[in-house]
PLY file of the C-alpha trace (Angstrom):
ply
format ascii 1.0
element vertex 650
property float x
property float y
property float z
element edge 649
property int vertex1
property int vertex2
end_header
-126.97 220.46 -38.78
-126.59 220.79 -35.10
-123.02 221.09 -35.18
-123.37 223.75 -37.78
-125.27 225.81 -35.51
-122.85 224.76 -32.84
-120.21 226.22 -34.80
-121.78 229.30 -35.77
-123.06 230.37 -32.41
-119.67 229.82 -30.78
-118.03 231.60 -33.52
-120.16 234.36 -33.27
-119.69 234.31 -28.96
-115.81 234.71 -29.73
-115.95 237.39 -32.47
-117.89 239.07 -29.84
-115.18 238.73 -26.95
-112.70 239.49 -29.40
-114.24 242.77 -30.61
-115.08 244.29 -27.08
-112.69 246.37 -24.92
-111.89 244.84 -21.96
-113.13 246.96 -19.47
-116.62 247.07 -21.58
-117.01 243.05 -21.56
-120.71 242.73 -20.59
-121.66 238.89 -19.12
-125.22 239.49 -18.79
-125.36 240.58 -22.67
-123.79 236.55 -23.32
-125.69 234.90 -21.11
-128.50 236.22 -22.68
-126.78 235.46 -25.82
-126.60 232.05 -25.16
-129.89 231.91 -24.29
-131.32 233.27 -27.56
-129.10 230.93 -29.76
-130.63 227.99 -27.70
-133.72 229.01 -28.82
-132.77 230.01 -32.31
-131.04 226.78 -32.39
-134.91 224.75 -32.00
-136.38 226.74 -34.63
-133.67 225.89 -36.96
-134.07 222.01 -37.02
-138.13 222.85 -37.46
-137.10 224.49 -40.66
-137.05 228.30 -39.72
-136.49 229.55 -42.71
-133.80 232.55 -44.47
-135.38 235.27 -43.38
-136.55 234.70 -39.84
-133.29 233.61 -39.08
-131.55 236.43 -40.56
-134.24 238.66 -38.90
-133.38 236.87 -35.70
-129.32 237.23 -35.92
-130.03 240.90 -36.55
-132.08 241.26 -33.41
-129.50 239.68 -31.37
-126.93 242.23 -32.19
-128.68 245.29 -32.14
-127.74 245.50 -28.47
-123.98 245.91 -28.76
-124.83 247.77 -31.42
-122.60 250.97 -29.20
-119.92 248.84 -28.19
-119.00 248.18 -32.08
-119.57 251.57 -33.60
-117.07 252.83 -31.14
-114.31 251.69 -33.71
-115.55 251.80 -37.46
-112.12 249.35 -38.34
-113.43 246.62 -35.90
-116.70 247.33 -37.03
-116.53 246.47 -40.60
-114.42 243.47 -39.87
-116.87 242.23 -37.54
-119.71 242.69 -39.85
-117.84 240.84 -42.82
-117.17 237.68 -40.54
-120.71 238.01 -39.28
-122.27 237.41 -42.87
-120.11 235.04 -44.06
-120.75 232.75 -41.03
-124.62 233.56 -41.43
-124.85 232.46 -44.58
-122.86 229.12 -44.38
-125.09 228.34 -41.66
-128.47 229.11 -43.25
-127.62 227.39 -46.38
-127.15 224.38 -44.80
-130.18 224.64 -42.66
-131.82 225.31 -46.10
-130.65 222.09 -47.80
-131.01 220.02 -44.59
-134.77 221.19 -44.07
-135.46 220.65 -48.11
-133.87 217.42 -47.96
-136.51 215.86 -44.55
-139.57 217.70 -46.04
-139.07 216.34 -49.49
-139.00 212.74 -48.68
-142.02 211.45 -45.97
-141.36 207.99 -44.08
-144.03 205.79 -44.42
-145.33 203.71 -41.28
-144.25 199.91 -41.46
-145.52 196.81 -39.46
-142.94 194.79 -38.00
-143.99 191.51 -36.61
-141.55 190.10 -33.39
-141.84 186.13 -32.64
-140.70 184.79 -29.63
-137.54 182.98 -29.65
-137.74 179.14 -28.95
-134.82 179.91 -26.33
-137.59 181.12 -24.15
-139.91 179.16 -21.79
-142.94 177.83 -24.45
-145.21 178.41 -21.55
-144.19 182.19 -21.38
-143.59 182.40 -24.99
-147.61 181.39 -25.18
-148.11 184.39 -22.99
-145.71 186.66 -24.44
-147.45 186.41 -27.74
-150.74 186.46 -26.42
-151.53 183.25 -27.48
-150.78 184.24 -30.88
-147.92 183.69 -33.23
-146.76 187.20 -32.72
-146.46 190.64 -31.60
-146.94 193.27 -33.85
-144.89 196.83 -33.90
-145.71 199.90 -35.75
-142.94 202.38 -36.37
-141.32 204.19 -39.22
-138.36 203.25 -41.35
-135.96 205.35 -40.42
-136.64 204.78 -36.65
-133.22 202.88 -34.66
-133.01 199.55 -33.12
-133.49 200.85 -29.94
-136.57 202.62 -30.60
-138.11 198.60 -31.82
-136.79 197.58 -28.48
-138.49 200.02 -26.43
-141.42 199.65 -28.11
-141.32 195.77 -28.06
-140.51 195.78 -24.15
-144.10 198.31 -23.74
-146.22 195.44 -24.96
-144.79 193.15 -22.23
-146.73 192.55 -19.43
-145.22 193.25 -16.12
-145.95 189.43 -14.63
-144.33 188.25 -17.73
-141.11 190.09 -17.60
-140.91 188.95 -13.93
-141.42 185.24 -14.94
-138.79 185.64 -17.64
-136.68 187.39 -15.11
-136.83 184.15 -12.64
-136.09 181.88 -15.85
-132.71 183.41 -16.55
-131.58 183.81 -12.96
-131.84 187.62 -13.31
-133.91 188.58 -10.78
-134.09 192.42 -10.10
-132.13 193.19 -12.82
-133.27 194.96 -16.20
-134.24 192.52 -18.99
-132.05 193.75 -22.53
-134.16 192.03 -25.83
-131.84 190.46 -28.29
-133.62 190.70 -31.63
-132.30 188.86 -35.02
-133.70 188.90 -38.51
-133.26 186.56 -41.65
-132.08 188.79 -45.07
-133.11 188.33 -47.78
-129.78 188.16 -49.11
-128.56 185.41 -46.24
-128.73 181.82 -46.08
-132.08 180.44 -45.25
-130.73 179.79 -41.58
-128.57 182.36 -41.58
-130.06 185.12 -38.99
-128.45 188.78 -38.10
-128.09 190.38 -34.96
-129.54 193.73 -34.76
-126.34 194.68 -32.60
-125.89 198.30 -32.98
-128.68 199.92 -31.36
-128.20 203.71 -33.30
-128.33 202.25 -36.54
-132.17 202.32 -38.00
-134.34 199.78 -39.36
-133.89 200.77 -43.18
-129.79 199.90 -42.14
-130.72 196.04 -41.73
-132.91 196.08 -44.60
-136.11 195.91 -42.59
-139.30 197.01 -44.42
-143.21 196.22 -44.35
-144.33 193.03 -42.78
-140.56 192.14 -41.78
-140.38 189.49 -38.99
-137.96 189.70 -35.96
-137.03 187.24 -33.42
-137.03 187.96 -30.08
-135.08 186.21 -27.44
-133.58 187.26 -23.94
-130.52 184.81 -23.98
-128.11 187.36 -24.03
-126.87 189.23 -20.64
-124.48 192.15 -19.89
-121.26 191.24 -17.83
-118.34 193.58 -17.25
-114.97 192.78 -17.95
-112.09 194.87 -16.00
-108.80 194.90 -16.79
-105.18 197.36 -16.69
-103.16 197.73 -19.02
-99.70 198.41 -18.86
-98.46 202.12 -18.34
-102.08 203.13 -16.75
-103.03 204.09 -13.82
-106.80 203.14 -13.66
-108.73 200.36 -14.54
-110.60 200.15 -17.69
-114.36 198.73 -17.77
-116.33 197.17 -20.52
-119.88 195.64 -20.58
-119.94 192.42 -22.70
-123.02 190.97 -23.86
-122.84 187.14 -23.50
-124.89 183.87 -23.35
-125.30 181.01 -20.98
-123.90 178.84 -23.11
-120.63 181.04 -24.64
-117.57 179.71 -23.68
-114.33 181.75 -22.34
-112.97 181.00 -25.57
-115.83 182.99 -27.31
-115.34 185.44 -24.65
-111.94 186.24 -25.26
-112.72 186.78 -29.16
-115.73 189.52 -28.21
-112.89 191.24 -25.86
-109.95 190.81 -28.73
-112.57 193.09 -30.92
-113.20 195.65 -28.26
-109.45 195.45 -27.09
-107.09 194.06 -30.17
-105.82 192.18 -26.98
-105.18 188.68 -28.65
-106.78 185.56 -26.58
-103.17 183.93 -25.80
-102.18 187.08 -24.27
-105.58 186.75 -21.65
-106.36 185.73 -18.29
-109.88 185.42 -17.13
-110.77 184.92 -13.60
-114.57 185.51 -11.41
-112.29 186.92 -8.59
-109.41 189.71 -9.09
-107.09 186.97 -7.26
-109.15 183.71 -7.95
-108.46 180.27 -10.82
-108.22 180.78 -13.82
-111.02 180.40 -16.27
-110.03 177.32 -18.95
-111.32 178.21 -22.55
-113.74 174.97 -22.76
-115.64 176.37 -19.65
-119.12 177.97 -20.32
-120.56 181.07 -18.81
-122.81 178.75 -16.79
-120.23 176.26 -15.72
-118.14 179.32 -14.40
-121.28 180.87 -12.34
-120.85 184.28 -14.21
-124.41 185.76 -14.47
-126.11 188.68 -15.38
-123.68 192.24 -14.15
-121.20 189.70 -13.05
-117.74 191.31 -13.28
-114.94 189.20 -15.07
-111.17 190.18 -14.20
-108.92 190.43 -17.11
-105.52 189.82 -17.10
-102.67 190.44 -20.00
-99.54 188.85 -20.30
-99.52 186.65 -17.00
-97.03 184.15 -15.65
-96.52 181.94 -13.12
-94.07 181.98 -10.53
-93.23 180.02 -7.47
-93.86 180.84 -3.57
-91.45 178.54 -1.38
-92.08 178.85 2.20
-89.44 179.58 4.86
-89.91 175.96 6.25
-91.64 173.08 5.63
-91.91 171.84 1.65
-94.84 173.85 0.82
-94.78 175.25 -2.87
-97.85 177.53 -3.99
-98.33 178.25 -7.95
-99.42 181.81 -8.05
-100.26 183.52 -11.76
-98.89 187.51 -11.81
-98.36 190.38 -14.29
-94.73 191.72 -14.95
-96.65 195.14 -13.32
-98.12 193.60 -10.34
-96.88 195.22 -7.50
-95.59 193.05 -4.34
-98.26 194.01 -2.37
-100.81 192.57 -5.24
-98.37 189.10 -5.42
-98.98 189.33 -1.66
-102.52 189.10 -1.63
-102.30 186.63 -4.29
-100.77 184.22 -2.49
-102.69 185.02 0.50
-105.82 183.73 -1.80
-104.33 180.69 -2.91
-102.90 179.43 0.72
-107.27 179.89 2.02
-107.74 176.86 -0.65
-104.74 174.72 0.66
-104.24 175.02 4.40
-106.62 175.41 7.27
-107.35 179.15 8.56
-104.82 178.71 11.94
-101.50 178.04 9.09
-103.18 181.41 6.96
-100.75 184.09 7.00
-102.21 187.36 6.00
-101.15 190.14 3.44
-99.38 192.33 5.99
-97.46 189.31 8.06
-95.43 188.11 4.73
-92.21 189.17 3.72
-90.98 188.00 0.32
-87.10 187.47 -0.69
-86.01 187.05 -4.38
-83.01 184.82 -5.44
-80.76 185.81 -2.55
-79.42 188.91 -4.11
-82.34 191.43 -3.60
-83.11 191.86 0.33
-86.67 192.10 1.71
-89.15 193.08 -1.78
-90.78 196.34 -1.47
-94.83 196.43 -1.29
-94.58 198.97 -3.86
-91.99 197.59 -6.32
-93.21 195.54 -9.11
-92.25 192.37 -11.02
-90.94 193.96 -13.73
-88.51 196.17 -11.47
-87.03 193.44 -9.47
-86.86 191.09 -12.85
-89.01 188.51 -11.52
-89.93 186.25 -14.75
-92.17 183.42 -15.56
-90.72 180.23 -13.46
-89.00 182.71 -10.67
-89.05 181.02 -7.35
-89.83 183.89 -4.39
-89.40 183.18 -0.67
-92.20 183.74 1.81
-91.09 184.09 5.60
-92.84 186.02 8.42
-91.00 188.13 10.78
-94.22 188.96 12.45
-93.43 187.32 16.35
-96.11 186.12 18.74
-95.98 184.68 22.40
-96.26 181.22 23.41
-95.96 179.81 26.98
-94.45 176.02 27.95
-95.82 174.98 30.66
-93.03 172.12 31.89
-93.34 169.10 34.32
-90.78 168.73 36.89
-88.78 165.68 37.34
-89.29 164.08 40.70
-86.37 165.90 42.66
-88.27 169.17 41.65
-91.54 167.86 42.56
-89.89 166.46 46.11
-89.16 170.24 46.58
-93.19 171.34 46.22
-92.86 172.49 42.72
-94.45 170.87 39.88
-95.18 173.16 37.32
-92.96 176.21 35.56
-94.07 178.39 32.27
-91.69 179.79 30.22
-92.29 182.37 27.53
-91.10 182.64 24.13
-91.41 184.84 20.76
-91.99 182.88 18.00
-93.03 182.78 14.13
-95.85 181.55 12.99
-93.36 179.35 10.36
-91.56 178.26 13.24
-91.73 174.29 13.63
-91.84 172.71 17.06
-88.26 171.46 16.77
-86.93 175.25 16.65
-88.99 175.50 20.04
-87.25 173.23 21.79
-83.94 174.29 21.02
-85.33 178.03 22.56
-86.45 175.79 25.50
-82.66 173.73 25.58
-81.24 177.37 25.61
-83.43 178.12 28.69
-83.20 174.70 30.39
-80.54 172.66 29.08
-82.60 169.73 28.57
-81.52 168.48 25.10
-84.21 168.34 22.40
-84.23 164.38 22.74
-85.67 164.49 25.99
-88.44 167.03 25.24
-92.06 165.93 24.37
-94.91 168.90 23.76
-98.22 168.58 23.47
-101.07 171.40 22.52
-104.39 170.37 24.68
-102.85 169.11 28.03
-100.41 165.92 29.43
-102.62 163.31 27.82
-103.18 165.24 24.46
-101.28 163.95 20.97
-97.67 164.72 20.98
-96.56 167.57 18.26
-94.12 166.32 15.47
-91.10 168.05 15.21
-91.85 169.34 11.87
-95.18 170.64 12.85
-95.60 174.87 12.06
-96.58 176.72 15.28
-99.14 178.89 13.50
-102.32 176.41 14.54
-101.00 176.46 18.06
-100.58 180.22 18.15
-104.35 180.47 16.62
-106.30 177.80 18.57
-104.37 177.74 21.95
-100.93 179.73 22.73
-100.27 176.96 25.27
-97.67 174.02 25.53
-97.20 171.30 27.97
-93.52 169.83 27.68
-92.73 166.79 29.47
-89.03 165.29 30.23
-87.79 161.79 29.52
-91.10 160.59 27.84
-91.28 157.56 25.26
-93.70 155.47 23.48
-94.79 151.90 23.89
-97.47 149.83 22.52
-100.41 147.98 23.35
-101.38 144.98 22.29
-104.52 143.40 22.70
-105.66 139.96 20.70
-102.45 139.83 18.86
-103.80 143.28 17.59
-101.46 146.55 17.91
-103.29 149.83 18.69
-102.22 153.40 19.29
-99.22 154.27 21.30
-99.09 155.30 24.81
-96.39 157.90 26.16
-95.17 157.07 29.31
-92.09 157.74 31.60
-89.66 155.34 33.20
-90.61 156.40 36.35
-94.28 155.78 36.09
-95.81 152.75 37.73
-97.86 149.80 35.92
-101.21 151.76 37.50
-100.22 154.53 36.27
-100.01 153.04 32.30
-103.70 151.36 33.16
-105.08 154.70 33.25
-103.52 156.05 30.77
-104.73 152.71 28.17
-108.27 153.46 29.66
-108.21 157.18 28.39
-106.32 156.30 24.91
-109.81 155.22 24.01
-108.52 151.70 23.21
-112.25 150.03 22.00
-111.86 145.94 22.77
-114.75 143.99 22.77
-115.56 144.96 26.68
-114.82 147.23 29.40
-110.89 148.43 29.78
-111.53 149.68 33.19
-108.02 149.88 35.05
-109.64 147.20 37.08
-109.70 144.83 34.58
-106.55 145.40 32.89
-104.08 142.86 33.06
-100.79 143.49 31.64
-98.01 141.65 29.94
-94.10 142.30 29.12
-91.29 140.09 28.02
-90.91 137.04 30.56
-92.81 138.66 33.27
-96.16 137.00 33.94
-97.99 140.38 35.52
-97.13 143.19 35.82
-97.77 144.88 39.51
-99.49 148.06 39.33
-97.22 149.04 42.65
-94.00 149.06 40.53
-92.28 151.34 38.26
-91.65 150.71 34.27
-88.10 150.68 34.71
-88.14 147.73 37.04
-89.54 145.90 34.08
-86.84 147.17 31.95
-89.50 148.64 29.41
-87.78 151.19 27.13
-89.01 153.62 24.04
-91.09 151.24 21.55
-91.73 148.56 23.84
-94.82 145.90 23.21
-96.91 145.68 26.32
-99.64 142.82 25.97
-102.51 143.75 27.29
-105.62 141.24 28.75
-108.78 141.17 30.39
-109.84 139.23 33.57
-113.93 139.73 32.73
-115.85 137.58 30.94
-119.59 137.59 29.69
-122.71 136.17 31.47
-126.01 136.14 30.46
-128.91 137.64 31.95
-132.43 136.74 31.19
-135.55 139.68 32.24
-139.20 138.86 32.60
-141.51 142.06 32.77
-144.39 142.13 34.02
-145.95 141.41 30.34
-144.61 138.13 30.26
-142.15 139.03 27.69
-138.34 137.85 27.63
-135.23 140.07 27.31
-131.86 138.93 27.35
-128.66 141.33 28.12
-125.30 140.42 28.76
-122.96 141.93 31.79
-118.88 141.67 31.94
-118.20 140.64 35.43
-114.99 139.09 37.11
-114.97 135.95 39.41
-113.91 138.26 42.45
-117.03 140.47 41.79
-119.44 139.95 44.84
-123.20 139.15 44.20
-123.86 142.69 45.78
-121.43 144.25 42.57
-123.14 142.32 39.52
-126.91 143.15 41.30
-125.86 147.05 40.87
-124.65 146.67 37.54
-127.70 144.46 36.56
-130.15 147.39 37.55
-127.67 149.82 35.88
-128.02 147.76 32.46
-132.21 147.77 33.31
-132.73 151.03 34.81
-134.73 149.92 37.71
-133.99 148.39 40.68
-134.41 144.80 41.16
-136.14 143.32 44.59
-136.36 139.81 44.35
-132.80 137.61 44.76
-130.91 136.22 41.48
-130.67 132.82 40.70
-127.93 131.11 38.77
-128.74 128.31 36.77
-126.38 125.67 35.14
-126.46 123.88 32.16
-127.73 120.69 33.40
-130.73 123.03 35.19
-129.85 123.24 38.61
-130.92 126.50 39.94
-128.79 128.00 43.26
-130.23 131.57 44.20
-127.58 133.53 45.70
-128.79 134.53 48.82
-125.41 136.04 50.42
-124.46 139.46 48.33
-121.26 139.71 50.17
-119.63 136.67 48.45
-118.11 136.39 44.88
-119.56 134.98 42.08
-116.26 132.01 42.28
-118.01 131.18 45.57
-120.96 129.98 43.79
-119.11 128.57 40.70
-119.99 131.22 38.42
-116.77 131.64 36.30
-114.94 131.73 33.02
-115.12 128.23 31.18
-113.81 127.77 27.37
-114.64 131.19 26.67
-112.39 131.15 23.38
-114.91 129.05 21.88
-117.87 131.35 23.25
-120.33 131.88 20.43
-123.58 133.88 20.95
-124.58 132.30 24.13
-122.75 132.41 27.60
-121.73 129.60 29.59
-124.11 130.36 32.56
-127.00 132.50 33.52
-128.75 134.62 35.79
-132.23 134.99 35.54
-133.86 137.67 36.88
-138.17 137.57 37.75
-139.46 140.99 37.62
-142.26 141.43 40.49
-145.81 141.26 39.43
-146.85 144.66 39.04
-149.89 144.97 42.27
-153.30 146.03 40.71
-154.66 149.00 42.91
-158.28 148.25 44.39
-160.99 150.34 42.96
-162.59 152.46 45.94
-165.95 151.42 46.58
-168.74 154.09 45.63
-170.96 154.99 48.97
-174.39 155.58 48.25
-175.77 158.27 50.26
-179.40 157.07 51.25
0 1
1 2
2 3
3 4
4 5
5 6
6 7
7 8
8 9
9 10
10 11
11 12
12 13
13 14
14 15
15 16
16 17
17 18
18 19
19 20
20 21
21 22
22 23
23 24
24 25
25 26
26 27
27 28
28 29
29 30
30 31
31 32
32 33
33 34
34 35
35 36
36 37
37 38
38 39
39 40
40 41
41 42
42 43
43 44
44 45
45 46
46 47
47 48
48 49
49 50
50 51
51 52
52 53
53 54
54 55
55 56
56 57
57 58
58 59
59 60
60 61
61 62
62 63
63 64
64 65
65 66
66 67
67 68
68 69
69 70
70 71
71 72
72 73
73 74
74 75
75 76
76 77
77 78
78 79
79 80
80 81
81 82
82 83
83 84
84 85
85 86
86 87
87 88
88 89
89 90
90 91
91 92
92 93
93 94
94 95
95 96
96 97
97 98
98 99
99 100
100 101
101 102
102 103
103 104
104 105
105 106
106 107
107 108
108 109
109 110
110 111
111 112
112 113
113 114
114 115
115 116
116 117
117 118
118 119
119 120
120 121
121 122
122 123
123 124
124 125
125 126
126 127
127 128
128 129
129 130
130 131
131 132
132 133
133 134
134 135
135 136
136 137
137 138
138 139
139 140
140 141
141 142
142 143
143 144
144 145
145 146
146 147
147 148
148 149
149 150
150 151
151 152
152 153
153 154
154 155
155 156
156 157
157 158
158 159
159 160
160 161
161 162
162 163
163 164
164 165
165 166
166 167
167 168
168 169
169 170
170 171
171 172
172 173
173 174
174 175
175 176
176 177
177 178
178 179
179 180
180 181
181 182
182 183
183 184
184 185
185 186
186 187
187 188
188 189
189 190
190 191
191 192
192 193
193 194
194 195
195 196
196 197
197 198
198 199
199 200
200 201
201 202
202 203
203 204
204 205
205 206
206 207
207 208
208 209
209 210
210 211
211 212
212 213
213 214
214 215
215 216
216 217
217 218
218 219
219 220
220 221
221 222
222 223
223 224
224 225
225 226
226 227
227 228
228 229
229 230
230 231
231 232
232 233
233 234
234 235
235 236
236 237
237 238
238 239
239 240
240 241
241 242
242 243
243 244
244 245
245 246
246 247
247 248
248 249
249 250
250 251
251 252
252 253
253 254
254 255
255 256
256 257
257 258
258 259
259 260
260 261
261 262
262 263
263 264
264 265
265 266
266 267
267 268
268 269
269 270
270 271
271 272
272 273
273 274
274 275
275 276
276 277
277 278
278 279
279 280
280 281
281 282
282 283
283 284
284 285
285 286
286 287
287 288
288 289
289 290
290 291
291 292
292 293
293 294
294 295
295 296
296 297
297 298
298 299
299 300
300 301
301 302
302 303
303 304
304 305
305 306
306 307
307 308
308 309
309 310
310 311
311 312
312 313
313 314
314 315
315 316
316 317
317 318
318 319
319 320
320 321
321 322
322 323
323 324
324 325
325 326
326 327
327 328
328 329
329 330
330 331
331 332
332 333
333 334
334 335
335 336
336 337
337 338
338 339
339 340
340 341
341 342
342 343
343 344
344 345
345 346
346 347
347 348
348 349
349 350
350 351
351 352
352 353
353 354
354 355
355 356
356 357
357 358
358 359
359 360
360 361
361 362
362 363
363 364
364 365
365 366
366 367
367 368
368 369
369 370
370 371
371 372
372 373
373 374
374 375
375 376
376 377
377 378
378 379
379 380
380 381
381 382
382 383
383 384
384 385
385 386
386 387
387 388
388 389
389 390
390 391
391 392
392 393
393 394
394 395
395 396
396 397
397 398
398 399
399 400
400 401
401 402
402 403
403 404
404 405
405 406
406 407
407 408
408 409
409 410
410 411
411 412
412 413
413 414
414 415
415 416
416 417
417 418
418 419
419 420
420 421
421 422
422 423
423 424
424 425
425 426
426 427
427 428
428 429
429 430
430 431
431 432
432 433
433 434
434 435
435 436
436 437
437 438
438 439
439 440
440 441
441 442
442 443
443 444
444 445
445 446
446 447
447 448
448 449
449 450
450 451
451 452
452 453
453 454
454 455
455 456
456 457
457 458
458 459
459 460
460 461
461 462
462 463
463 464
464 465
465 466
466 467
467 468
468 469
469 470
470 471
471 472
472 473
473 474
474 475
475 476
476 477
477 478
478 479
479 480
480 481
481 482
482 483
483 484
484 485
485 486
486 487
487 488
488 489
489 490
490 491
491 492
492 493
493 494
494 495
495 496
496 497
497 498
498 499
499 500
500 501
501 502
502 503
503 504
504 505
505 506
506 507
507 508
508 509
509 510
510 511
511 512
512 513
513 514
514 515
515 516
516 517
517 518
518 519
519 520
520 521
521 522
522 523
523 524
524 525
525 526
526 527
527 528
528 529
529 530
530 531
531 532
532 533
533 534
534 535
535 536
536 537
537 538
538 539
539 540
540 541
541 542
542 543
543 544
544 545
545 546
546 547
547 548
548 549
549 550
550 551
551 552
552 553
553 554
554 555
555 556
556 557
557 558
558 559
559 560
560 561
561 562
562 563
563 564
564 565
565 566
566 567
567 568
568 569
569 570
570 571
571 572
572 573
573 574
574 575
575 576
576 577
577 578
578 579
579 580
580 581
581 582
582 583
583 584
584 585
585 586
586 587
587 588
588 589
589 590
590 591
591 592
592 593
593 594
594 595
595 596
596 597
597 598
598 599
599 600
600 601
601 602
602 603
603 604
604 605
605 606
606 607
607 608
608 609
609 610
610 611
611 612
612 613
613 614
614 615
615 616
616 617
617 618
618 619
619 620
620 621
621 622
622 623
623 624
624 625
625 626
626 627
627 628
628 629
629 630
630 631
631 632
632 633
633 634
634 635
635 636
636 637
637 638
638 639
639 640
640 641
641 642
642 643
643 644
644 645
645 646
646 647
647 648
648 649
């Protein structure tokens, strides 16, 4: 009926435009005519009779009568067309009003039961501790009206609890209604999906029972079809227990795209969702956007240097710029942040036959298909500083360090940097040793990339003619130590102490004894070249200290035992300092040395060594739990302060 009236009104306006002379067009008349037609539409919908409708249309045309009378032929033609259109709209209105007034829709009662998917406590509050909610409405009203009336019955607190339970806080609840038809099986429910359908369309009558649940929620599916400029966005209702495969079937009903052609992701360039995963497993909640890829395939991305290779899912209509973004996403989950190569730094090549791939070109344009391998390189240059330690001859001329600057790429290796330094200084790469954090840090390997060095500290320390040796202690080989042939044994001991080796005692350079080959003990003043120590040599380390047991008795009579590592050449004064450092307080009393036979010796002269008093290492290889000798330290008793006497005043 509304459509017919619009056809009628638009036809009359078209006729008026056609019959008016161009010079006498009256816009005000057309605006007034449009307003009166809108008012007439309301009266027609409410069942205005034929006489009133005819009189209204006649009155509308009276104002424009002088314009039409200027040409009798135009007036006759206009009246014929107007009468024909008027009769058609009046007869259609008459039929519609007669049919609507002849049947009066009765009010029906519908019972609403909370579904088992809702928490039992909330379900009891939802139905006001009764079995159901009762809703009254007409049979010709839509499912949308039924849902609105049900939601009005719910309390605000109950809605908030349901939102909290379903993880839909601050999001609008959308109820799901199910109805068991008489013709259906005993346990088969029909979901009232189409909100525009009436209750009568679903066969819902008097005292019907409808099941209410909130287990479904809306998600968005975004995709872009081939030869389509803008993306398409769909709204799909799913459950937490629905699988990705079920979601693909729903998408198929909306878009006619077969499930085998679909690829779903939570993020635009994220990992592909498996068909067996549920919405809950994929963390897909209400109002979440799922990205749909159509006819995607796998390509391989090979780094310019190294063996790094990434697998990326792409579409034949994806541009190279989009492919670069997908490569970035893959790199984030496989490499450290400093190895990450941004999209604007990437350069892609394919098969060697095509040059650099343009960002605006598509995969189809370059003929890149499934299983193809694309080469990734980085053309952006970064400045890196190499601090070079001079040789002995140069150091004598008061030149210790020199700085070189090189421009490198993130994908360059340490080996390529050595080649650059060779071209600048003529030192062969085999003679070069590079470190990142100073002269005593870890050595950089030749196959390492420059990306982490550029990101953290763009300064490299270079040493010439360094080689690695191994330090063996107690028949166990420790980490390598990098040395030069011209360095002394004393410098080697300092490097061993700085390397963090952890034998079962102190590793101070003064306590170390080094042996190599047939040499008994290496002299601290001699160089490693004097002993013929070369690359991969094994130097044996021994410690010249031994443990003694220190017994300490506090002022409360409690005994404490400590182990102190000493040397025979240590003085009593040095021993006392070590004990005080261990105990945390000074020792005013003298030390006593107690032998196994019970004889005690007071260590009076603090300048004498422990060997002078016969304190030494005796068969330390079978030492178990207790030391061979002991120094007894007795803490002085604490003096009690005398309480002040109170003076009585007389």
